[in-house]
C-alpha positions, 0 to 999 in steps of 0.5 A: 838098612845100610847103603852100599857105598860102592853102588853110588859110584859109577861102574860097568853098565851104570851111568857114567860108565866112559865118562872123562871127567874134566875132559877139556882139561885133561886134553888139554894136558894131552895136547900139551904133553903131545907137543915136544915129541910132535915138534920133534917128529916134525923137525925129523921129518923135514930134515929128512931124518927119519918118518919112523916116530911119526907112525911110531906113537900112534901105532904104539899108542893104538896097541897100549889103548887096546893092551888097558882095553884088555887088561881091564876086561880081564880085571873086572872077569877076574881073568889073567891079567896082562903083567905091568911091565908089558904095559910099562914097555908099551908105554915106553915105545911110544904108547904113552899117550894111548896110556894117558887116554886109555887109564881115563877112558877105562879108569884103570890104573889110575889110583896105584900109585906105584904105577902111576909113578913109573908112568909119569917117569915114561913120560918125562923120559919122552919129554925130555929126549925131544927137548934134547933133540930139539934144543941141546943136540946131544941126541942128534950128534 
């Protein structure tokens, strides 16, 4: 009798659902990636420029996390999926931290290389914008 290899992997309703592997390491990576935006937002706020990014990142992250949750749910039920361009747009608008958390929590969109390339490109763009704001000042001119 052959064993089904999928039966050995955690899935819906099985042990391991929602468990994040290497949680401490992934939290450190998330924290590290949030340092530049956090420092940039703090500098903006203290210089009296704008408090908007302070609210935008957490709000966009929650929206993005909810979109990932809905898309994963629809994928399991073979329902109507959320287009990838919508997910990427929510990441680009500041929801990438929530997307990163959702990818790990729901184990969703982590193996599709083309998706990950765009996602990490968005993260790099955010890092570059904040690095520019903090050190080069081109965006503030």
